[in-house]
C-alpha positions as CSV (number, residue, x, y, z in Angstrom):
1,X,-51.2,4.9,0.4
2,X,-54.2,3.1,-0.3
3,X,-56.3,2.9,2.9
4,X,-57.2,-0.5,4.4
5,X,-60.1,-2.0,4.1
6,X,-60.7,-2.9,7.5
7,X,-60.6,0.5,8.7
8,X,-62.9,1.9,6.1
9,X,-65.8,3.5,7.3
10,X,-69.1,2.2,6.8
11,X,-70.2,5.1,4.7
12,X,-67.3,4.3,2.2
13,X,-67.8,0.5,2.5
14,X,-71.3,1.1,1.0
15,X,-70.1,3.3,-2.0
16,X,-66.9,1.2,-2.2
17,X,-69.1,-2.0,-2.9
18,X,-72.9,-1.4,-3.5
19,X,-75.7,-3.9,-3.0
20,X,-75.9,-5.7,-6.3
21,X,-78.5,-8.8,-6.3
22,X,-78.3,-10.7,-9.6
23,X,-81.0,-13.5,-10.6
24,X,-79.7,-17.1,-9.7
25,X,-76.7,-18.7,-11.4
26,X,-75.7,-22.4,-11.5
27,X,-72.3,-21.4,-11.8
28,X,-72.8,-20.3,-8.4
29,X,-72.3,-23.9,-7.2
30,X,-69.7,-25.0,-9.7
31,X,-67.7,-21.7,-8.3
32,X,-68.0,-23.3,-4.3
33,X,-66.8,-26.6,-5.6
34,X,-63.8,-24.8,-7.5
35,X,-63.0,-22.8,-4.2
36,X,-63.6,-25.5,-1.6
37,X,-60.6,-27.6,-3.4
38,X,-58.6,-24.8,-3.4
39,X,-58.9,-24.1,0.2
40,X,-58.8,-27.5,1.0
41,X,-55.2,-27.5,-0.5
42,X,-54.2,-24.4,1.0
43,X,-54.9,-25.6,4.7
44,X,-54.8,-29.1,4.7
45,X,-57.5,-31.4,5.2
46,X,-56.1,-32.2,8.2
47,X,-56.8,-28.8,10.1
48,X,-60.6,-29.4,8.5
49,X,-64.3,-31.2,9.6
50,X,-66.4,-30.1,6.9
51,X,-66.2,-27.2,4.2
52,X,-69.9,-26.3,3.1
53,X,-71.7,-23.7,0.9
54,X,-74.1,-21.4,2.7
55,X,-75.8,-18.1,1.9
56,X,-77.9,-17.4,-0.7
57,X,-75.8,-18.9,-3.4
58,X,-76.2,-21.7,-1.9
59,X,-80.3,-21.8,-2.9
60,X,-81.1,-22.9,-6.0
61,X,-83.5,-21.2,-8.0
62,X,-83.1,-17.9,-6.2
63,X,-81.8,-14.3,-6.4
64,X,-78.5,-13.6,-4.7
65,X,-75.6,-11.1,-4.3
66,X,-73.6,-13.0,-6.2
67,X,-70.8,-13.7,-3.3
68,X,-70.0,-17.1,-2.3
69,X,-70.3,-17.8,1.0
70,X,-67.8,-20.9,2.6
71,X,-67.9,-22.1,6.6
72,X,-65.1,-23.7,7.0
73,X,-65.1,-25.7,10.3
74,X,-62.1,-26.5,11.6
75,X,-60.5,-28.9,14.1
76,X,-60.3,-28.0,18.2
77,X,-56.0,-28.2,18.3
78,X,-55.7,-26.2,14.6
79,X,-53.1,-22.9,14.7
80,X,-55.6,-20.5,13.8
81,X,-52.4,-18.1,13.5
82,X,-51.3,-20.6,10.3
83,X,-55.0,-20.7,9.1
84,X,-54.7,-17.1,8.5
85,X,-51.7,-17.1,6.6
86,X,-52.4,-19.7,4.9
87,X,-55.8,-18.5,3.2
88,X,-53.7,-14.9,2.6
89,X,-51.6,-17.2,0.3
90,X,-54.4,-17.9,-2.1
91,X,-55.7,-14.2,-2.2
92,X,-58.0,-13.5,0.9
93,X,-57.9,-10.9,3.4
94,X,-58.3,-11.3,7.2
95,X,-61.6,-9.2,8.6
96,X,-60.9,-9.4,12.9
97,X,-64.8,-10.1,14.9
98,X,-63.3,-9.6,18.2
99,X,-66.9,-9.4,19.3
100,X,-67.6,-13.0,18.2
101,X,-65.5,-15.9,20.2
102,X,-62.6,-17.7,18.7
103,X,-62.2,-19.1,16.0
104,X,-65.0,-17.5,14.8
105,X,-62.8,-15.3,11.9
106,X,-63.7,-13.8,8.8
107,X,-62.2,-13.7,5.3
108,X,-62.6,-11.9,2.0
109,X,-61.5,-12.5,-1.7
110,X,-62.8,-10.7,-4.9
111,X,-62.7,-6.7,-3.0
112,X,-60.2,-4.2,-3.6
113,X,-59.9,-0.6,-2.7
114,X,-60.9,0.2,-6.3
115,X,-64.5,-1.9,-5.7
116,X,-64.7,-5.6,-6.3
117,X,-62.7,-7.4,-8.2
118,X,-63.2,-10.8,-9.8
119,X,-65.6,-13.5,-7.6
120,X,-65.9,-12.5,-4.4
121,X,-65.8,-15.3,-1.6
122,X,-66.8,-15.2,1.7
123,X,-65.2,-17.9,4.0
124,X,-66.2,-18.1,7.6
125,X,-63.7,-20.1,9.9
126,X,-65.4,-22.0,13.2
127,X,-65.0,-24.8,15.0
128,X,-67.7,-27.5,15.0
129,X,-71.0,-26.9,15.4
130,X,-74.6,-26.6,15.0
131,X,-74.8,-23.6,12.4
132,X,-77.9,-21.5,12.1
133,X,-76.9,-20.9,8.5
134,X,-77.2,-24.8,7.5
135,X,-80.5,-24.5,8.9
136,X,-82.0,-21.9,7.5
137,X,-80.3,-22.6,3.6
138,X,-81.6,-26.4,4.0
139,X,-85.4,-25.0,5.1
140,X,-85.4,-22.7,2.0
141,X,-84.3,-25.6,-0.6
142,X,-87.1,-27.5,1.0
143,X,-89.5,-24.5,0.9
144,X,-89.6,-22.9,-2.4
145,X,-92.4,-20.7,-1.7
146,X,-90.5,-19.3,1.5
147,X,-87.1,-19.1,-0.9
148,X,-88.7,-17.1,-3.0
149,X,-90.3,-14.6,-0.6
150,X,-86.6,-14.0,1.1
151,X,-85.5,-13.5,-2.8
152,X,-88.3,-10.5,-2.9
153,X,-87.2,-9.0,0.8
154,X,-83.5,-9.2,-0.7
155,X,-84.7,-7.0,-3.6
156,X,-86.1,-4.8,-1.9
157,X,-83.7,-4.0,0.8
158,X,-81.1,-3.5,-2.0
159,X,-83.3,-1.0,-3.5
160,X,-83.7,0.9,-0.4
161,X,-80.6,0.4,1.5
162,X,-78.7,0.4,-1.9
163,X,-75.3,1.7,-0.1
164,X,-75.8,0.9,3.5
165,X,-74.2,-2.8,3.7
166,X,-75.5,-2.6,7.2
167,X,-79.2,-2.2,7.2
168,X,-79.6,-4.3,4.1
169,X,-78.3,-7.1,6.4
170,X,-79.8,-5.9,9.6
171,X,-83.2,-5.5,8.5
172,X,-82.9,-9.3,6.8
173,X,-82.2,-10.4,10.5
174,X,-86.0,-10.8,11.5
175,X,-87.1,-12.8,8.4
176,X,-84.0,-15.4,8.8
177,X,-84.4,-15.5,12.5
178,X,-88.4,-16.5,12.5
179,X,-87.8,-18.8,9.6
180,X,-84.9,-20.8,11.4
181,X,-86.6,-21.2,14.6
182,X,-89.7,-22.6,12.3
183,X,-87.2,-24.9,10.9
184,X,-85.7,-26.4,14.1
185,X,-89.2,-26.8,15.4
186,X,-90.3,-28.7,12.4
187,X,-86.9,-31.1,12.4
188,X,-87.0,-31.4,16.5
189,X,-83.8,-28.6,16.3
190,X,-81.8,-32.1,15.6
191,X,-78.0,-30.8,15.1
192,X,-77.1,-30.2,11.4
193,X,-75.1,-33.3,10.7
194,X,-77.6,-35.6,9.3
195,X,-77.3,-37.6,6.5
196,X,-77.9,-36.0,3.5
197,X,-81.8,-36.8,1.5
198,X,-82.2,-36.0,-1.7
199,X,-85.7,-35.7,-1.3
200,X,-85.5,-32.9,1.1
201,X,-82.7,-30.9,-0.1
202,X,-82.9,-31.2,-3.8
203,X,-86.6,-31.6,-3.7
204,X,-87.6,-28.8,-6.6
205,X,-85.3,-31.0,-9.3
206,X,-86.7,-34.7,-8.1
207,X,-90.4,-33.7,-7.0
208,X,-91.9,-31.6,-9.3
209,X,-95.6,-31.0,-10.1
210,X,-97.5,-32.7,-12.3
211,X,-97.9,-29.3,-14.8
212,X,-95.2,-28.2,-17.1
213,X,-92.6,-26.1,-15.7
214,X,-89.5,-24.1,-16.5
215,X,-86.5,-24.8,-14.4
216,X,-82.3,-24.2,-14.5
217,X,-80.4,-27.4,-13.3
218,X,-76.9,-26.6,-12.3
219,X,-74.1,-29.2,-13.1
220,X,-74.1,-32.5,-11.4
221,X,-71.9,-35.3,-11.3
222,X,-72.9,-39.0,-12.2
223,X,-71.4,-42.6,-12.7
224,X,-72.8,-43.1,-16.4
225,X,-73.2,-45.7,-18.5
226,X,-74.1,-45.6,-22.4
227,X,-75.8,-48.2,-24.6
228,X,-78.8,-49.0,-27.3
229,X,-81.8,-51.5,-27.2
230,X,-85.1,-52.1,-26.0
231,X,-84.9,-51.9,-21.8
232,X,-87.5,-54.6,-21.5
233,X,-84.7,-57.1,-22.6
234,X,-82.9,-58.6,-20.1
235,X,-79.5,-56.6,-20.3
236,X,-81.0,-53.8,-19.3
237,X,-80.7,-54.9,-15.9
238,X,-77.4,-55.4,-16.0
239,X,-76.7,-52.0,-16.8
240,X,-78.5,-50.8,-13.8
241,X,-76.8,-52.9,-11.9
242,X,-73.1,-51.8,-12.2
243,X,-74.7,-47.9,-11.7
244,X,-76.1,-49.0,-8.2
245,X,-73.1,-51.4,-7.6
246,X,-71.0,-48.3,-7.7
247,X,-73.2,-46.0,-5.9
248,X,-73.0,-48.2,-3.0
249,X,-69.8,-48.2,-2.7
250,X,-69.0,-44.8,-2.6
251,X,-71.9,-44.8,0.1
252,X,-70.3,-47.9,2.5
253,X,-67.2,-46.5,1.7
254,X,-66.2,-45.3,5.0
255,X,-66.9,-49.1,6.8
256,X,-63.7,-50.4,4.8
257,X,-61.8,-47.0,5.4
258,X,-61.6,-45.5,2.2
259,X,-64.1,-42.3,2.3
260,X,-62.4,-39.0,1.4
261,X,-62.6,-36.6,4.5
262,X,-65.1,-34.9,3.3
263,X,-67.1,-37.6,3.3
264,X,-71.1,-37.0,4.7
265,X,-73.5,-39.8,5.1
266,X,-76.6,-39.8,2.0
267,X,-79.3,-41.3,0.2
268,X,-78.3,-42.6,-2.9
269,X,-79.7,-40.7,-5.9
270,X,-82.5,-42.2,-8.4
271,X,-81.5,-43.7,-11.6
272,X,-81.8,-41.5,-14.8
273,X,-81.7,-41.6,-18.1
274,X,-81.3,-39.8,-21.2
275,X,-83.0,-40.7,-24.1
276,X,-83.0,-41.0,-28.0
277,X,-83.0,-42.3,-31.0
278,X,-80.6,-44.1,-33.6
279,X,-80.2,-41.7,-36.7
280,X,-81.7,-44.6,-38.6
281,X,-84.7,-44.5,-36.7
282,X,-85.0,-40.8,-37.2
283,X,-84.7,-41.1,-40.9
284,X,-87.6,-43.5,-41.1
285,X,-89.7,-41.6,-38.5
286,X,-92.4,-44.9,-37.7
287,X,-95.6,-43.8,-36.3
288,X,-94.6,-46.7,-33.7
289,X,-91.4,-46.6,-32.1
290,X,-89.5,-49.7,-32.3
291,X,-88.1,-49.5,-28.9
292,X,-84.7,-51.5,-30.5
293,X,-83.4,-48.4,-31.8
294,X,-83.3,-46.7,-28.9
295,X,-79.8,-44.8,-27.3
296,X,-79.5,-44.4,-23.9
297,X,-77.1,-43.3,-21.1
298,X,-78.0,-44.2,-17.8
299,X,-76.7,-42.3,-15.0
300,X,-77.0,-42.1,-11.0
301,X,-76.1,-38.7,-9.6
302,X,-72.7,-38.6,-6.8
303,X,-72.4,-36.1,-3.9
304,X,-70.1,-33.2,-4.6
305,X,-67.3,-35.1,-2.1
306,X,-66.7,-37.5,-5.4
307,X,-64.1,-36.4,-7.1
308,X,-62.9,-37.8,-10.3
309,X,-60.4,-39.5,-8.1
310,X,-62.2,-41.0,-6.1
311,X,-64.4,-42.0,-8.3
312,X,-61.9,-44.0,-10.4
313,X,-60.4,-45.5,-7.0
314,X,-64.2,-46.9,-6.7
315,X,-64.6,-48.6,-9.7
316,X,-61.5,-50.5,-9.8
317,X,-62.3,-51.3,-6.0
318,X,-65.7,-52.9,-7.3
319,X,-63.8,-54.4,-10.3
320,X,-62.3,-56.3,-8.1
321,X,-65.3,-57.1,-5.5
322,X,-67.8,-57.2,-7.7
323,X,-66.7,-58.2,-11.3
324,X,-68.7,-57.3,-14.5
325,X,-67.6,-56.6,-17.9
326,X,-70.1,-53.6,-18.4
327,X,-67.5,-51.6,-15.0
328,X,-65.2,-51.4,-18.5
329,X,-68.0,-49.1,-20.0
330,X,-68.8,-46.5,-17.2
331,X,-68.0,-43.1,-17.1
332,X,-67.2,-40.5,-14.2
333,X,-68.4,-37.0,-15.7
334,X,-70.0,-33.7,-14.4
335,X,-73.2,-32.7,-16.6
336,X,-74.8,-29.1,-16.6
337,X,-78.6,-29.2,-18.5
338,X,-79.3,-25.5,-17.6
339,X,-82.5,-24.2,-19.1
340,X,-85.1,-27.0,-19.1
341,X,-88.5,-27.6,-19.1
342,X,-89.9,-30.8,-16.4
343,X,-93.3,-32.4,-14.9
344,X,-94.0,-35.2,-13.0
345,X,-95.4,-38.3,-15.2
346,X,-98.1,-40.4,-13.3
347,X,-98.6,-43.7,-15.0
348,X,-97.1,-46.3,-17.7
349,X,-93.9,-45.2,-19.7
350,X,-95.9,-46.0,-22.3
351,X,-98.2,-42.9,-22.0
352,X,-95.4,-40.8,-21.6
353,X,-96.0,-39.0,-25.2
354,X,-99.0,-37.3,-23.8
355,X,-96.8,-35.0,-20.8
356,X,-94.5,-34.4,-23.6
357,X,-97.2,-33.4,-25.2
358,X,-98.1,-30.9,-22.2
359,X,-94.8,-29.5,-22.2
360,X,-94.5,-29.0,-25.7
361,X,-97.6,-26.7,-25.5
362,X,-96.3,-24.9,-22.2
363,X,-93.1,-24.4,-24.3
364,X,-95.4,-22.1,-26.7
365,X,-97.1,-20.7,-24.0
366,X,-93.8,-19.1,-22.7
367,X,-92.0,-18.4,-26.0
368,X,-89.1,-21.5,-25.8
369,X,-88.5,-24.0,-28.1
370,X,-87.2,-27.4,-27.1
371,X,-84.1,-27.9,-28.5
372,X,-84.4,-31.9,-29.9
373,X,-85.9,-34.4,-29.0
374,X,-83.4,-36.1,-26.5
375,X,-84.8,-36.4,-23.4
376,X,-83.7,-37.3,-19.6
377,X,-86.3,-39.1,-17.4
378,X,-85.4,-39.9,-13.3
379,X,-87.0,-43.1,-11.7
380,X,-89.0,-42.4,-9.0
381,X,-90.4,-46.0,-8.7
382,X,-89.0,-49.3,-9.1
383,X,-90.9,-50.8,-12.1
384,X,-90.4,-54.4,-11.0
385,X,-92.2,-53.8,-7.7
386,X,-94.5,-51.3,-8.9
387,X,-97.6,-51.5,-10.9
388,X,-97.7,-49.0,-14.3
389,X,-100.5,-46.8,-13.4
390,X,-98.8,-45.8,-9.9
391,X,-94.8,-44.9,-11.3
392,X,-93.4,-42.0,-11.3
393,X,-91.2,-40.6,-13.4
394,X,-89.4,-37.1,-14.2
395,X,-89.7,-35.8,-17.3
396,X,-87.6,-33.1,-18.7
397,X,-85.7,-31.5,-21.6
398,X,-83.4,-28.7,-22.8
399,X,-84.7,-25.8,-24.1
400,X,-83.8,-22.9,-26.1
401,X,-84.6,-19.4,-25.3
402,X,-85.9,-16.6,-27.6
403,X,-85.7,-13.1,-26.9
404,X,-89.1,-13.3,-26.0
405,X,-89.3,-15.9,-23.2
């Protein structure tokens, strides 16, 4: 008869489930999103306050144990016994935590008496609170160097305590505690239930340096609209306008009572564009680009709580409130760029070729290839209000790695 996992000794647990650290995987975010929806259906949104991705797999760019940690905040009047039953029904087993006050329940999936089985998940069930895990997560997302230090610490401890999960965890605690205290001091100890601002939570993706860098971009959700022609022509502003009308409709949805259950306030993301030229222009390969031959896919990223169903509701609601024929061209989709080279371009859009040359030279230095001439631009400045020499634009293109990369 198989032994109950809750009754295994520390040594048995360490041998059965060794500490394994892997490089960052953009799919971790998608695994969280998928599991979040599964949990919401099982537990019922009526019982939930918020569902957050915590732990190292929630921090882009750092190595981690490939376990998805999830914070599940429940309402005070929720029947905890029903939570235990609901999560067991979707494959979790309950790990009692008598040393912590209720609910502080811990659930695990992906473990068996034969070792790991499939993707591992940890669900931490608690009442609403100001949790250190969120403070620590957001600080590391905003501070790349500190995140890398944490990654190096985990690699060292994993090598030293491969089969001792307790020592591995305990020896991280001083680092985590000191960084969390620092983060709280810097944020003046504000409750971590604030507006999500991409300038703080996603600096790595939106505020790179002025030198080229290799980066892996996870999947994000967007409202998009495709078109072609010269972006200096009058029509282009209408394409931008419909994207912003939808994005602000999402942001303001609580004011009209249409926000989804897991809504949180956020700063609207910047405008982005995927750019290419027509096949006819590629054949001609003229020295000077004819901007009328440009093909674009403009987009604005949306928060994780925006599902396809809510996006379609928002589009239909906007059609009634602010009708525009271009709303018929809007799509809602998930895009993952994966391995890319990016940098911040300072100055006029017309001077971008020099930055792209710099990025392509960097590709040669690290033995990768630019996938195509198609590229992404992220606009951090309003061209109507900022002089061309002051414009800030993130440039990014996808790459193909070689065996030597």
